[in-house]
C-alpha positions as CSV (number, residue, x, y, z in Angstrom):
1,M,-50.8,13.2,39.5
2,A,-48.3,11.6,42.2
3,E,-49.3,12.8,45.6
4,L,-45.8,14.9,47.3
5,P,-44.6,12.9,50.4
6,S,-46.0,14.4,53.6
7,D,-42.3,14.9,55.1
8,L,-39.5,16.6,52.7
9,H,-37.3,17.7,55.8
10,G,-33.6,17.4,54.4
11,R,-34.7,18.2,51.1
12,T,-34.0,21.2,49.0
13,C,-36.5,22.0,45.8
14,L,-36.5,25.0,43.9
15,V,-39.3,26.6,42.3
16,S,-39.2,29.0,39.3
17,G,-42.0,31.5,38.3
18,A,-42.9,31.4,42.3
19,S,-44.0,35.0,42.5
20,T,-47.5,33.6,41.1
21,G,-49.6,31.0,39.6
22,I,-48.8,27.4,39.7
23,G,-45.2,28.4,41.0
24,L,-46.3,30.0,44.0
25,A,-49.1,27.3,44.7
26,T,-46.1,24.4,44.8
27,A,-43.9,26.7,46.9
28,V,-46.8,27.0,49.5
29,A,-47.5,23.4,49.2
30,L,-43.5,22.2,49.7
31,A,-43.2,24.8,52.5
32,R,-46.3,23.0,54.1
33,R,-44.2,19.7,54.1
34,G,-41.1,21.3,55.3
35,A,-38.6,21.4,52.2
36,R,-36.1,23.8,51.7
37,L,-37.0,26.0,49.0
38,W,-35.3,28.5,46.8
39,L,-37.9,30.9,45.3
40,V,-36.8,32.3,41.4
41,S,-38.5,35.3,40.5
42,R,-37.9,37.9,37.8
43,D,-39.7,40.9,39.8
44,P,-37.9,41.4,43.3
45,A,-41.2,42.9,44.7
46,R,-43.6,39.9,44.0
47,G,-40.9,37.7,44.8
48,N,-40.8,39.4,48.0
49,E,-44.4,39.3,48.5
50,A,-44.3,35.0,47.6
51,L,-41.6,34.6,50.1
52,E,-44.3,36.1,52.9
53,K,-46.9,34.0,51.8
54,V,-44.3,30.6,51.7
55,A,-42.9,31.4,55.0
56,A,-46.4,32.1,56.5
57,A,-47.3,28.4,55.2
58,S,-43.9,26.8,56.5
59,R,-44.1,24.7,59.2
60,G,-41.4,27.3,60.8
61,D,-38.2,25.5,60.2
62,S,-37.6,25.5,56.4
63,R,-35.3,27.9,55.1
64,L,-36.8,30.0,52.5
65,E,-34.4,31.9,50.2
66,R,-35.2,34.4,46.9
67,R,-33.3,34.3,44.6
68,R,-33.7,36.4,41.1
69,A,-32.8,34.6,38.0
70,T,-31.0,36.9,35.2
71,R,-30.3,33.9,32.9
72,P,-31.6,31.1,32.0
73,T,-33.0,28.5,34.6
74,H,-30.4,25.7,33.8
75,T,-27.0,28.2,33.9
76,F,-28.8,29.9,37.1
77,L,-28.9,26.2,38.6
78,T,-25.0,25.5,37.4
79,A,-23.7,28.9,39.2
80,T,-25.7,28.1,42.3
81,K,-24.9,24.1,42.6
82,N,-22.5,25.4,45.1
């Protein structure tokens, strides 16, 4: 597995399945490196819990947003492109 760059400031990452498991671990790792994150979760309550965990891991300068996907991810990405 490739290593992530240590500094991801200025980068935006969308993490689907961010409320648990590998998605949550990925979001935390990206937040620690300074990335701006969009967390996608089908369950708003679990998404909010994940957002708190990711915010705690953040360097403090990451902008964190929670998005609820009600459509397939590729449709969600197209709709949020702008």
